N, C-alpha and C positions, 0 to 999 in steps of 0.2 A: 461868772455869768451875771449879767444885770437883770434885775427884776423889771418886768413890764407893768406899767400902770395902766389900768383901765378905769374908765369912769362910765358909770351907767346912769342914764338919766331917765327917770320915770316920767312918762306922759300922763298927766291927769285928765286933760280934756282931749278925748279922741276925735271928737267932731262928728260922730255917727248920728244919723237921724233916720227916721223911717222915710222910705221913698214916697214921693208925692203920688197922690191917687187922682185918677181922672174918671169923671162920669161920662158915660155914653148916653147921648140923647137921640132919640128918634123922633122924626117930624111927620106930621100928617100930610098927605096929598090926596088929590081927588082921583088919582089913577091906579095907584097900588091897591091891590085887593086886600081885604081883611084877612083872608085865608093865607096869602103869601106873608103877610106881616106876622101872623101866628107861626107859620112855618119858620121864618127867620128867628123869631124869638125862642123857639123850641130847639131848633137844630144848631144854631150858632151861639146863642146866649144861654142855653141849657135851662130854660124855664120849663116847668112842668105845664101840661096843657091848659089847666085852669088858670095858672098864673099868666101864661102867654095870652090867653084870651082876655083876661082882666086888664093887662097892660095894653093890649091892642084897642080895647074900648076906651081906655084912658086917653090914649093918643088920638083916637077919633074924635072924642068930645072936647078935649082941652087944646088940641093942636101939636102937643109934644109931651114926652115923658122920659124920665131917666130909666134906662134899661138896667144899669148896673154901674158899680164903681169898681175900677180895676187899676192895676199898675199901668203905666204908659204903654209899655210893649203889648200887653194883652189888649188893652182898649183899642189901640190903633190897628192891630191885626184883626180884631173882630169886626171893627168898622169897615175895614178894607174888604174883608171877606164877604160881609153882608151886602155892601155896595156892588161888589163884583157879581154876586149872585142875582141882585136886583137888575142890573144892567143886562145880564144874560137873558133874563125873562122880559126885558124892555119895560121895566118899571122905574120911575123916577124917585124911588125911595131915597131919603136923605137922612143920614146919621152923622153925628158930630161928637168929637171928644173935647171936654172942657175941663180944666183943673177944678178939683173939688174945693 
């Protein structure tokens, strides 16, 4: 019986890297109520009430603020969910995902 030769090649560079992160930005508008923005920040982005209120005031004064930094899937799903909830309430709230 013949002996089988096998060769094992070790891979040194695996090419793994951390997934890209995306920041979720919320923009100010003149129609969306402050209470609704706090509700969105609390219920969808899981901010505690005081942090949600501080973020809401930051958005109100500066025009926009970063709500959080997430992986792509989480960022887009939270933006979609918040936008859908805003449209159901007839608010023009705008959120956006941008690479960090």
